N, C-alpha and C positions, 0 to 999 in steps of 0.2 A: 504494499500500500504506499501511497504518497501522502504526506501531510505537511502543513505549513506551521512554522514557528518563527515568530519575530520577523515575518516578511520573507524568510528563506524556506525552501522546500527540502524535506528529508524523505528517505525511503526506509521501509522496514518490511521484511518478509522472511519466510522460513522455508528451507528446502531440506528434505531428508533429515529432519530433526535439528538442523543447523540454523541458527538465527543470524540474519544479516541486518545491520542497522548502520546507515551511513548518510552523509550529506549529499544532496544532489548538486550543490554548488550553483544554484540558479534561483531567481525569483519568478521564473515563468513556470506555470503549472504544466503546460504542454511539454516543455523541454524536460521538466522533472519526470513526467510520465515516460518519455522516451528513454531517459537515462536509467530509470528503474527497470524498464523492460530489458535494456541491454545488460544491466547488472544481473538480472535473473538468468538471462541466457548464458552469460559467461559462467555464472555459478553452477548452473545445471550441467554445462559442458565439462566443468572441472569434476563434478561428481559422477558423471556418466562413465561407465566402463565401455570403451569403444572396441570391445572384442565380440566375438560371436556368442559369448555366453551372457550377454546382457539379460538381467533378470527383470521380471515384471515390475517389481517395486522401483527399480532404477528407471525403467522405461516410462512409468507413470509420472515420476517427478520431472523427467526431461520433457515429455510431451506436454505436461501441464504448463511448464515454464515457457515453452516455445509456441504453443498454440492457443491454450485456453485461458491463461491467467487473467487477461484483460477483457474476456467475454462476459456478458451480463450473467450467463448461466454457469460461470466458472466453478462456483462452489458445488452446484448440482452435478456437473460432469466429474469433478474430482471425487465427490462422494460415491458416484457409481463405480469409478475405477478402483477406489479403495475397497469397496464392497466386493468387487470382482477379485481383487487380490486376496481378500479374506476367504473367499469360496475356493479359489483355484490353488492358492498357495503361491509362494515366491519362486515359481518355476522359470526357466529360461524362456524368453519370448519365442524362440524357435521351436519350443515344444507345444505351443498352443495351436491345436488343430480343431477340426470340427467337433471332435468328441469333447473338448474342453468347453466349447460354446454350448453344447447340449447339457453338459454338467451344470454350467451356470444357469441355464434356462430351467432345468429341473429344480434347482435350489430355489429360484425366485418364484416359480409357480407353486411350490410347496408352501411358501410363505404367504400365498394368496395374492401375489402380484398379478396384474393383468398382462396379457400377451403384448399389448402396446408398450408396457414398461420393459418387458424383456427385449423388445426391439431397440429401445433407447440404450439399454446396457450393451447390447450387441454392437450398436453403432459406435459407441465410445471405444469399445475394445477394437473394433475393426479399424477405426481411424488411427488408433495408436499403432497397430500392426503395420498399417500402410506407411506410416512415418518411419517405422523401424526398417521397412523394406526399401522405400524410395529415397528417403532423406539420410538416414543413418547407415543404411546398407549393412545391417547386422543379421538380416534374415533374407532368404531367397524368395519365398512365396508367402502369400496371405491366404488362409483358408476361405473358401466360399461358403456362406451360410445363407439359406433362403429365409427371409424374415417372414413373420406371421402377417397375415392380411389384417388390415385395420380399417374400421369404418371411416368415411371421410370426415374430417374435422370441420368445425365451424369457424368461419372467417369473421372475426369480430371487427367491425369498423366503427369509427367514432362519428356520431351524427353531427350535423351542423350546430345543433343546440348544445351538445356535449362539448364540442370544441370551443364554443363561445364561453361556456362556464369555466372550462379549463384555463382559458386565457384571462378571464376576469379574476380568477382565484389565485393564479400562479404569481410568484414573485418575478421580478424582471428577468433574471437569468433563466429561470425555468420557462417563462413565457417565450423567450427567444429560442430555447431548445425545442419546445413543442412546435413552433412555427417551422423551424428547420426540418424537423422530422416529418411533419405532415405535408410540407410543400416540396420535399425532395424525395421522400420515400426511402431515405437512407436508413441503414441499421444504426442503432444508438452508438455502437463502438466506432463506426465510420465517422460520425460527427465529432465525437469526443476525441478521436485521434488527431483531428485537425485537418480537414481537406485543404487542398491548394485552391487559392482564390485568384481568379483572373477577372478583374473588374472591367478591363477594356473589352473583353469578349463576353462578359456577363455569365461566366461559367464557374462552377465548382468542380474540381477534379477529385475523385475518390480513388485512393490506392487500395486495391483489393488485398486483403491479408490471407495468405494461404501457407499453412505450415510454419507460421512465424516470420515469413519474409514477404516483402512487397513485390507483387508481380503485375498482373493486369490492372489497368485503370479504366475509369469511365468518367465522362464529363456530363454534368447536369446543368442545363440553363437555369438561371435564378429567376424566381418570381419576384415581383416588386417587393413583397414583404420579406423575402429571404435576403434580397439585396440590402434592405434597410438594416436587418440584423447584422449582416456581414460588415457593413460600413461602420456600425457601432463597435464591432468586435465580437468574435465568436465567444459564446458563454464558457467560462472557465469552471466547469463542474466535473467532479469525479463521477465514475460510473455508479458507485454505491450511494453517493450523495444524491445523484439524479433519481435513483430508484427510491430512496427514502422520501424525497420531495413528491414523487409521483404517488406513493402510498398515502401521503398526507392529503393530496388533492382528491384521491379516490374516496378517502374517508369523508372529507368535507362535502363531496358530491353525493354521499349516501350510496356508493357503489362497491362497498367492501365485499359484498357477497357475489359480485360479478367477477368470477375468476378469469374471464377473458379480457377484462378491461385493463390491459397492460400496455406499456409503452410501445411494444411491437405492433399493437393495433393501429398506431399512427402510420406505420408502413403499409399495412393492409388498406388503410383509408386512402392513402395516396394512390395506390394501384387501382382500387375500386373506382375512385373518382375519374381517373384517366380512362378506364374502360367504359364507364357509364357515359362519358362524353365523346365516345367514338374513336379514341386513340387505338391504333393498330396494336395487336398483342405483341408483335415482335418489337415495336418501339417501346412498349411498356417493359418488356424483358430487358432491353438495353439500358433503359433509364434506371431500373431498380437493381440491375446486376444479377439477375437470376441465373442460376447455373444451367438451366435448360428451359425451353419453351413449355415443357410439361408443367413446370412450377407456375408459370404465368397463366396457363390455361385454367387454373383454379378460379380465375376471375371472369372467365369467358361468359358465364351465364348472366353476368350483370349488364350485358348489352343486348337485350332482346331485339333492339332495332335492327341489328345485323341479320337476325333470323327472318324478320318480316321482309327485309330487303331481298334476301335470298329467295324466299318463296314467291316474291312478286314476279320473278321471271317465268313462273308457271301460268300467269294470267294470260288469257287469250289476247292475241294481238289483232287489232282491227284491220279489215281489208283495206 
């Protein structure tokens, strides 16, 4: 974590039972976050055993530091991986095969967990193994596991009246963050990591985070209110502080029981509004940075006008 003291930022985190506490040597929150991330990466690399016998516990700490530590759901993913470790034991990652995935599933199902939950555990473990194969090159293959079928989930969007209430109740920094999220469709981490700003071309550039490194980028035209926020300065809020402020807004709006009213719903809201207003699905895919058009197609039903237009070609044409 990064915290401020007397105008300066400091970092504090723990890896493999070792506590790290040092100065970031900056008064900039965004610079402090970047330096804390680099320190975590360097520490995890020092702890990791770069041989073919890397154990699951070592892989978990390294993967967490390189991929998940700054994600909103970092604690959830880390908890799943530690649970996996408790079930499978600290075996070499090269020994994890389909039988180990099934052992984990049997244990979770016996505890009364849903098959969807099993899929989430499997996804975390599969991602870790892919990193071990492709990035660390300590294993040769990743076992294939067919996930359980899940019912389609509900896409919660924020209504116009809910958005108005959010903006009225939020403090200035949180209000700016909400505007950025709903008008760009960005993930929370993408905004808090600090996108590149091009005022001359009215663009925000988001650098995609994959496996801890920056790879592909996408540019998003700014709406008028996004530009106003950017010209004031991007909000300096940490991910956990943003989540705390959102929970307070949720409580004040009387939506504590609505489990789907989360900040990620602002991303759904942006996608939904684009589709409802006739924007092509492939354009929506590029704007939001979806991994495939299949992800974007979840919003296709929100534009019934395209279906009416398609059926209109069947109408008889006059002589």
